[in-house]
C-alpha positions in Angstrom: -32.5 -141.4 -15.1 -28.9 -142.4 -15.9 -27.6 -145.9 -16.5 -24.6 -147.0 -14.4 -21.6 -148.6 -16.0 -22.0 -152.3 -16.2 -19.2 -154.6 -15.1 -19.7 -158.3 -15.7 -17.6 -161.2 -14.6 -16.5 -163.9 -17.0 -19.4 -166.2 -16.2 -21.9 -163.4 -16.8 -20.2 -162.4 -20.0 -20.4 -166.0 -21.2 -24.2 -166.0 -20.5 -24.7 -162.8 -22.3 -22.9 -164.2 -25.4 -25.0 -167.3 -25.2 -28.1 -165.2 -25.0 -27.1 -163.2 -28.1 -26.6 -166.4 -30.0 -29.9 -167.8 -28.8 -31.8 -164.6 -29.9 -30.5 -165.1 -33.5 -30.9 -168.8 -33.7 -34.4 -169.0 -35.3 -37.4 -167.1 -36.7 -39.7 -169.0 -34.4 -40.5 -166.4 -31.8 -41.7 -168.7 -29.0 -38.7 -171.0 -29.4 -36.2 -168.2 -29.4 -37.6 -166.3 -26.4 -38.1 -169.4 -24.4 -34.5 -170.4 -24.9 -33.3 -166.8 -24.3 -35.3 -166.5 -21.1 -33.7 -169.6 -19.7 -30.3 -167.8 -20.0 -31.8 -164.5 -18.8 -33.1 -166.1 -15.6 -29.5 -167.1 -14.7 -28.4 -163.5 -15.2 -31.4 -161.9 -13.5 -32.8 -164.3 -10.9 -36.6 -163.8 -10.4 -39.3 -165.8 -8.9 -41.8 -165.2 -11.8 -41.7 -163.7 -15.3 -44.0 -162.9 -18.1 -43.3 -161.9 -21.7 -46.0 -161.1 -24.3 -46.2 -159.8 -27.9 -49.3 -157.9 -29.2 -51.3 -159.3 -32.1 -52.3 -156.4 -34.4 -54.7 -158.7 -36.3 -56.5 -159.2 -32.9 -56.9 -155.7 -31.3 -56.3 -156.0 -27.6 -55.0 -159.6 -28.0 -51.6 -160.8 -26.8 -49.4 -163.8 -27.5 -48.0 -164.9 -24.1 -44.6 -166.2 -25.1 -43.2 -166.7 -21.6 -45.6 -167.3 -18.6 -43.5 -168.3 -15.6 -46.3 -167.0 -13.4 -48.6 -168.5 -10.7 -51.8 -169.8 -12.1 -53.8 -167.5 -9.9 -52.2 -164.4 -11.4 -52.9 -165.5 -15.0 -56.5 -166.4 -14.0 -57.2 -163.1 -12.4 -55.2 -160.8 -14.7 -58.4 -159.6 -16.4 -59.3 -157.8 -13.2 -55.7 -157.1 -12.1 -55.0 -155.3 -15.4 -57.2 -152.4 -14.3 -54.9 -151.6 -11.4 -51.6 -152.7 -13.1 -49.3 -149.8 -12.3 -46.5 -151.6 -14.1 -48.1 -151.5 -17.5 -49.2 -147.9 -16.9 -45.6 -146.9 -16.2 -43.8 -148.7 -19.0 -46.1 -147.6 -21.8 -45.0 -144.0 -21.2 -41.3 -144.9 -21.5 -40.9 -147.5 -24.2 -37.6 -149.5 -24.3 -36.6 -148.1 -20.9 -36.2 -150.6 -18.1 -38.1 -149.5 -14.9 -38.0 -150.9 -11.4 -41.0 -150.6 -9.0 -39.1 -147.8 -7.2 -39.3 -145.8 -10.5 -42.9 -146.6 -11.1 -44.5 -145.6 -7.7 -43.4 -143.3 -5.0 -40.9 -144.6 -2.4 -42.4 -146.9 0.1 -45.8 -146.7 -1.7 -45.6 -150.1 -3.3 -47.5 -151.9 -0.5 -50.4 -149.4 -0.8 -51.0 -150.1 -4.5 -54.1 -152.0 -5.4 -52.0 -154.4 -7.5 -49.8 -155.3 -4.6 -52.8 -155.9 -2.3 -54.7 -157.9 -4.9 -51.7 -160.0 -5.7 -51.2 -160.9 -2.0 -55.0 -161.7 -1.7 -54.8 -164.3 -4.5 -51.7 -165.9 -3.0 -49.0 -164.2 -5.2 -46.8 -162.4 -2.7 -45.2 -159.9 -5.1 -42.6 -157.7 -3.4 -40.5 -156.2 -6.3 -40.9 -155.9 -10.1 -38.8 -154.8 -13.0 -40.3 -154.3 -16.5 -39.7 -152.9 -20.0 -42.0 -152.3 -22.9 -40.4 -153.5 -26.1 -41.3 -151.1 -28.8 -39.9 -151.6 -32.4 -41.9 -148.5 -33.6 -44.4 -150.5 -35.5 -48.1 -151.2 -34.9 -47.3 -153.8 -32.3 -45.2 -154.1 -29.2 -44.0 -156.6 -26.6 -43.3 -156.6 -22.9 -41.0 -158.3 -20.4 -41.7 -158.2 -16.6 -39.8 -159.9 -13.8 -41.2 -160.4 -10.3 -39.6 -161.2 -7.0 -41.5 -162.5 -4.0 -38.7 -161.7 -1.5 -37.6 -158.4 0.0 -34.7 -158.2 -2.4 -35.1 -155.2 -4.7 -33.7 -155.3 -8.3 -30.4 -153.5 -8.2 -28.8 -150.9 -10.4 -26.8 -153.6 -12.0 -29.9 -155.7 -12.7 -31.6 -152.7 -14.4 -28.4 -151.8 -16.4 -28.0 -155.4 -17.6 -31.6 -155.7 -18.8 -31.3 -152.2 -20.4 -28.2 -153.5 -22.2 -30.2 -156.5 -23.5 -33.3 -154.5 -24.4 -32.2 -153.5 -28.0 -31.4 -157.2 -28.7 -34.8 -158.3 -27.5 -36.6 -155.6 -29.6 -34.7 -156.6 -32.7 -35.3 -160.2 -32.1 -39.1 -159.8 -31.7 -39.3 -157.5 -34.7 -37.3 -159.8 -36.9 -39.2 -162.9 -35.9 -42.5 -161.2 -36.4 -41.7 -159.6 -39.8 -39.4 -162.2 -41.4 -41.2 -165.2 -40.0 -44.5 -163.6 -41.2 -43.1 -162.9 -44.7 -41.7 -166.5 -44.9 -45.2 -167.9 -44.2 -46.8 -165.5 -46.7 -44.2 -166.5 -49.3 -45.0 -170.1 -48.8 -48.7 -169.5 -49.0 -48.4 -167.4 -52.1 -46.2 -169.9 -53.8 -48.8 -172.6 -53.1 -51.5 -170.3 -54.6 -49.5 -169.4 -57.7 -48.8 -173.0 -58.4 -52.4 -174.2 -57.8 -53.2 -176.5 -60.7 -54.9 -174.7 -63.5 -55.2 -171.3 -61.8 -53.8 -167.9 -62.2 -53.5 -165.5 -59.3 -53.8 -161.8 -58.5 -53.0 -160.4 -55.0 -54.8 -157.2 -53.9 -54.5 -154.9 -50.9 -57.0 -152.3 -49.8 -58.6 -150.6 -51.5 -58.2 -152.8 -54.5 -54.5 -152.0 -55.0 -52.7 -154.7 -56.9 -49.6 -156.2 -55.1 -48.6 -158.9 -57.6 -50.0 -161.2 -60.4 -48.9 -164.4 -62.0 -47.5 -164.5 -65.5 -50.5 -165.3 -67.6 -53.1 -163.2 -65.8 -53.0 -160.3 -68.2 -53.9 -162.2 -71.4 -56.5 -164.2 -69.5 -58.2 -160.9 -68.4 -58.0 -159.5 -71.9 -59.8 -162.6 -73.2 -62.7 -162.4 -70.8 -63.1 -158.6 -70.2 -63.4 -155.8 -72.7 -61.4 -152.5 -72.2 -64.6 -150.8 -70.9 -65.0 -153.5 -68.2 -61.4 -153.0 -66.9 -60.1 -150.3 -64.5 -57.1 -148.2 -65.5 -54.8 -150.8 -63.9 -56.3 -153.5 -66.0 -58.3 -155.3 -63.4 -62.0 -155.9 -64.1 -64.3 -153.6 -62.2 -66.6 -156.6 -61.5 -63.9 -158.4 -59.6 -62.9 -155.3 -57.6 -66.4 -154.4 -56.6 -66.8 -156.9 -53.8 -63.6 -155.7 -52.1 -64.3 -152.0 -52.4 -67.8 -151.9 -50.9 -67.9 -150.2 -47.4 -69.2 -153.4 -45.8 -66.2 -155.3 -47.2 -63.4 -152.9 -46.4 -60.2 -154.8 -46.1 -59.1 -153.8 -42.6 -57.6 -155.6 -39.6 -60.9 -157.4 -39.1 -61.3 -159.1 -42.4 -64.8 -159.6 -43.8 -65.8 -163.1 -44.9 -64.7 -163.9 -48.5 -67.1 -162.9 -51.2 -68.8 -165.7 -53.1 -67.0 -167.1 -56.1 -67.6 -165.1 -59.2 -68.5 -166.9 -62.5 -68.7 -165.8 -66.1 -70.0 -168.3 -68.6 -68.6 -168.6 -72.1 -69.6 -170.6 -75.2 -66.9 -173.3 -74.6 -65.2 -172.3 -71.3 -66.3 -170.7 -68.0 -64.2 -168.3 -65.9 -64.5 -168.9 -62.1 -62.8 -166.5 -59.7 -62.4 -167.5 -56.0 -61.5 -164.9 -53.3 -59.0 -166.2 -50.8 -58.2 -164.0 -47.7 -54.5 -163.9 -46.9 -52.9 -163.3 -43.5 -52.2 -159.6 -42.8 -48.9 -158.3 -44.2 -46.0 -157.1 -42.0 -47.9 -153.8 -41.4 -51.1 -155.5 -40.4 -52.9 -154.7 -43.7 -55.3 -157.3 -45.1 -54.8 -158.7 -48.5 -56.7 -161.0 -50.8 -55.7 -163.5 -53.5 -58.0 -163.8 -56.5 -57.7 -167.3 -58.1 -58.8 -167.2 -61.7 -59.5 -170.6 -63.3 -60.8 -171.4 -66.8 -62.8 -174.6 -66.9 -64.2 -176.3 -70.1 -67.9 -177.1 -70.3 -68.3 -180.6 -69.1 -70.5 -183.5 -70.1 -74.1 -183.0 -68.9 -75.4 -185.1 -66.0 -77.5 -188.0 -67.4 -81.2 -187.7 -66.4 -81.2 -191.3 -65.2 -78.6 -190.5 -62.6 -80.6 -187.8 -61.0 -83.1 -190.3 -59.7 -80.3 -192.4 -58.0 -78.1 -189.7 -56.5 -78.6 -187.2 -53.7 -78.4 -183.4 -54.5 -75.0 -183.2 -53.0 -73.7 -186.3 -54.9 -75.0 -184.7 -58.1 -73.0 -181.5 -57.4 -69.9 -183.6 -56.9 -70.5 -185.6 -60.1 -71.1 -182.3 -62.0 -67.7 -181.1 -60.9 -66.1 -184.4 -62.2 -67.9 -184.0 -65.5 -66.4 -180.5 -65.8 -62.9 -182.0 -65.5 -62.3 -180.6 -62.0 -60.1 -182.4 -59.5 -61.3 -183.3 -56.0 -59.7 -180.2 -54.4 -61.4 -177.8 -56.8 -64.7 -179.5 -56.2 -64.2 -179.2 -52.4 -63.3 -175.5 -52.8 -66.4 -174.9 -54.9 -68.7 -176.7 -52.5 -67.0 -175.3 -49.5 -66.4 -178.7 -47.9 -63.4 -180.9 -47.1 -61.4 -183.0 -49.5 -62.4 -186.1 -47.5 -66.1 -185.2 -47.9 -65.7 -185.1 -51.6 -64.0 -188.5 -51.7 -66.7 -190.0 -49.5 -69.4 -188.7 -51.9 -67.6 -190.0 -54.9 -67.3 -193.5 -53.4 -71.1 -193.5 -52.7 -71.6 -192.4 -56.4 -69.3 -195.2 -57.7 -71.2 -197.7 -55.5 -74.7 -196.5 -56.7 -73.8 -196.3 -60.4 -71.7 -199.5 -60.5 -68.5 -197.8 -61.7 -65.0 -198.2 -60.3 -63.2 -194.9 -61.1 -63.5 -191.3 -62.3 -62.5 -192.5 -65.8 -65.3 -195.0 -65.8 -67.8 -192.4 -64.6 -66.8 -190.0 -67.4 -67.1 -192.9 -70.0 -70.6 -193.9 -68.8 -71.8 -190.3 -68.8 -70.5 -189.7 -72.4 -72.3 -192.9 -73.6 -75.6 -191.7 -72.1 -75.7 -188.3 -73.8 
């Protein structure tokens, strides 16, 4: 199937240049494609359109970026997908623009189940043009234009969309990969600077991706050479992530419980934090390692006045933990910890954390 030469007038050339600029204007995929589609609709008039991008982390899931479609079509697409000859055609020719006349036999469109079902639900589809956007990764996108009138998409329409297809593919790939890496970098930066914590990032099956500066001496203090794998990571910390039931795939398992080793003066607590999949869809984990000094014991008299949950919050305060660390340990919100602390202050007649620590030390 050859592509005819494409001749654009000055107005069309201006719209193409605007579209190229729009496609490179941001890493926010929805924002970029929505703006680009507004320009595309002026170049390729259509009554309806849909653009989606697959979500590798949710097999079978799609992010519908542009949905200029009748509500009935969107509502019934679950059943329409089984007879969608458009999708069936484009998946076999990725990055190639196809019109309905190139998807089904001539004059056969009206006999297709998709055509008949669309008309039954009030969507009078007459012509369609579509392309599968395939960046040769583990995800893909799709753009489909529909016309309700007896005006087929022309050779020029197909040639124009074919000219724009590489730009759309690159835009979707860049937004997905660079935007994803930007979010990951922000998250990792937050983890690495978490107060009082060191961090190791692992990928399946226990392969180390990165570590913070002081992880190595910390592990050497807490684990003997016999307890560490050849890469230096403790076998006890790798075990929860290498068991068959906890394989780090696209469908991430729940995080393992926090790991604790008690010492004579300090304790080592390790918290497992699931990270978003990387650019290839692989699951990673961050291990937050935090040394905490033994705290002041909870006075016996307080046990009679506090609820079990309030005692757990107070125990965290007496260990020197901040509210966020207490919330992480108890798997509750920061606001919940603050509320418990206020109840504790009211019951014990103290006004602050410092006063709480002072009273606990006096009652030892």
